[in-house]
N, C-alpha and C positions, 0 to 999 in steps of 0.2 A: 509483539504485535507486528504484523506485516507492514512494511513501509509502502509508500504510495505506488511505487513501480509494480509491486505485486498485484495490486487491485487493478491496474491498467492491463496487466497480463491476463488477469482473471476475466475482465470484460471482453477481451479479444477472444479468449477461449470459448466463452459462452456464445458470442456472436457466430463463431465458426460452427459450433455444435448445434445451436438451437434456433437461430434466427429464421423467421418465416414459418415456423412450425407451430401447430397447436399443442400445448403442453398439458400433461396431467400433473396437477399439483396436489400434493397431500402433505400431511403433518403426522408422520408415524408417532412422534412423541405426544402429540395432541395439543401442545401449547400454542400452535399456530393454526388450529383447525378452522377458525372463522375466516382468517385470511386465505387459507388454502381453498376454501369453498368459493370465495370471490374470484380467485384467479384461475381456478381449474377450467381447462378447456379453452382458454383464451390463446390468441396468437402471440408468440414471442417476437416483439418487434426489434429488440436489440438492447445492448447494454451500454451504460455510460459510467465511467469512473470519475470521481471528483475527490482528490485527496485520498483518504482512507475509506471513503464511502462508495458503495456500489449501488447503482440504480438500474434495475432490470424492468424494461418496458413491456407490458402486456396490454396490447390495445391502448386504452386511455388510462390505465392504472399502472402503478409502479411498485415493484418489490424493492424496498430499501433495506440494505443490510450494511452492518459494520461489524467486522470480525472481532475487534477488540483483541484481548490477550489470548483467548482460547478458541476463537472461532476457526472453522475450517470448511472448505468445500471439498468433497471427495467424489470422484467420477468412476463410472464403470460402464461397460457397453460391449457391443459386438465389433466386428472388424471394420465397420463403416463409421464407428464412433471413436475417433482418435483424440485423446485428451490426456493431459498429465493425470497421474493417479490422485494427486491432492495439491491444493494451493491453500495456504494458510497455516494454522497451528491446530492442535498440538502435534509437533514432531520435532525431532532434534534439529537444531540449526547450528551452523558455524557462521557467525555474523548473521547476515540476512540472505544467505545463499539458499536457493530453493533445492534442498536435498530431498528429492522426490523418491518414492519407493520404485519408480520405474514406469515406463509407459504401460498402458493397458495391453495385455496380451491379446492379439487379434484372434477371434474365434468366430466360426460360422454358426455355431449353436450357442445361443446366449439366453439366459433368463435373468430378470432382475433379482439381485441378491436380497436376502432379508436385511432390513436396516441394522446397522451395527452402532451400538451406543445410542445416545439420545438424539435422534435425528429430528431437528426442528422442522425442516422443509425438504421434501423430495420433489425434484423436477424430473419428469419422465417422458420419454418418447418410446417408439417401438424399438429403437436401436441402443438406447443408453439412459443412464440416470445420473443426476447430480444431487448429492446429499449435503445438507448444511447442518453442522453441529456446533453448539456452544457459542453462537454469535452474541455480541454485546447489544446489537439492535437488529430487529427483524420485524418489519411492518409494511402494510400496504398504504400507499400515498396516492393522492390525486396529483395532477400536474401543478396546481397552485401550491399544494403542500410541499411538493418536491422543490419548487422554486424557493420556498421559504427556508428550506434546509440549506440549499447551495448559496443563498444570499448571505448567510451567516459565516460562510467559509472564506478564507483568504484565497488568492489566486493559486492555481495548481500549475507548476512549471511544465507539466506534461500535457496540458490541454492547449489546443490551438487557439482558444479564446482567452488565454491567460494574459493579463496586463501586468507586467513587472512594476509599472509605476504605482499601482495600488499597494504592493508590498513595500516599495521604497518609501512612499508617502506615510504609510502607517508606521513603519519602523522608526522613521524620523520624528514621529509624534510622541514616542514612548520613551520613558526613562529606564525601563526594565532592561536587563542585560540582553544583548543580541542573541546569546546562547539560549535564553528562554523564548525569545521571539521566533526563532527558527523552528521551535517545537510547538508553537501556539498555532493551532489550525485555523484560528480566526485571522491570523496575520499572513500565513502562507500554508497551503494545504499539501500534505504528502510527506514531507521530510520527517524521519524519525531520528533516533539517537545516533545511528551510524552516519547517516547523511549529514546530520548536524555537526558531528565531531570532524568529519573529513572535509566538508565544504568550508568550514571556518578555518581549518588549517591551510587548505590550498589557497584560500583568499587572504591568508595572513592576518586574520582578524581575532583579536583576543575575545573569547566568549563572554567575559565579564564586562566588556565595554558597553555602556548604555546605548540603546538604539539611536537616541537623538544625538549621540557623539560619534556615530559612524558616518562617514561622508557619503554623499549620493553616489560618487564614483565607486566606492568600495562596496556599497550595497548592490549596485548594479553588477559588479564582478561576482558577488556572492550568489545573486540570482542566476547568473550565467553558468557558474560552476555547478549549482544544484541542478539546473536544467540539463546540462551536458551529462552528468553522471547518472541522474535518474533515468534519462533516455537510454543510456547504456544498460541500466538495470532492466528496462523493459525488454531490450533486445536480447540479453543474455540470460536473464533470470537470476542473476547474482550481482552483488555489489563488489566491484574491484575499483579502487580509486587511485592506486599507485601507477606510476609510469610503466610502460612496457619494459620488461627486463628486470624489474624488481621482483625479488622472491616473496616479499610481503604483499598481502592484499590491501592492507590499510596503512596509512601514515601514522595515525595516533590511536585509533579505536582499538581497545583491548590490548594496548601496548604500554601500560603503565610501568614505569621504571626502566623500560628499554630505551636505547639511544634513538633519538630522532633520526630518521632516514636522511634528513637534509643537513642538520647541524650537529648531531650526536649528543645534544642535551637530553638528559632523561625525561621521558614523557611523564607529565603530572596527571594524577587521578584525583578529582574532586567530586563534590556532590552539588548539583544545581537543581532546585525544584524536585527533590527526591529522585533524581535520575543521575547516573554516573556520567561524568564529564571528563573527557580526555583532551589535553592540550599540550602544546610545546611552549614552554615559558620564554623561549628565545625567538622562535619564528612568528609567533602571533602577538601583535601589538595593538 
């Protein structure tokens, strides 16, 4: 599943490609036919990412999508429609790096390609298309319904309106392990398994420590680490958490049994809430 930085990159791509235009909206697969009819011909006002959710504004209505494990947006267009080939899944990844098939090849003669696979939604202009396949969620919302969704989410470190105190206060109220809380989108929005492992290591926090036993100062450090590295992910399209000069991209993620880059203790692999958990038994307390 794409982590939160990928959704923010996706929102920026859509804003650059579609903002201010009237969009032809269709559902080649047919499963979103009613929603497509409602949105078709409306003006695309802009995109908003919140955690792993994308909200695309069409006048007074919103196309809400969540890619989940298998969702993907794929782009194609002419020379004036410059976008990454795909953002999301399925495609092979190393960690959470965006290994794209390459930029769209500029061409002066272009026609919309036939839909490939089960395309739930196609957004089209005269110059390009964006196809959505395999999303976990895809629906049309009103402004109040959109607010109802975002109000259930924890603060997103990548948003200008994020309040870290909400995360700190909520984490301090719960006895669940902090490693679970960082993955709970109702506590904090956006981080996935890679950011969870790496941020807890950098902050020196043991992932099994209950949230209510992590100090306010350490929770604030954890928030700052997440915000910094997720912003780097937005800028670069990949997750690299190690210091400059390190050959490894990650300190602990996918390094089970290998020596810690800081203390040389072998990295431990465990399971937490049905997800793989990586930690250093010496550096994280």
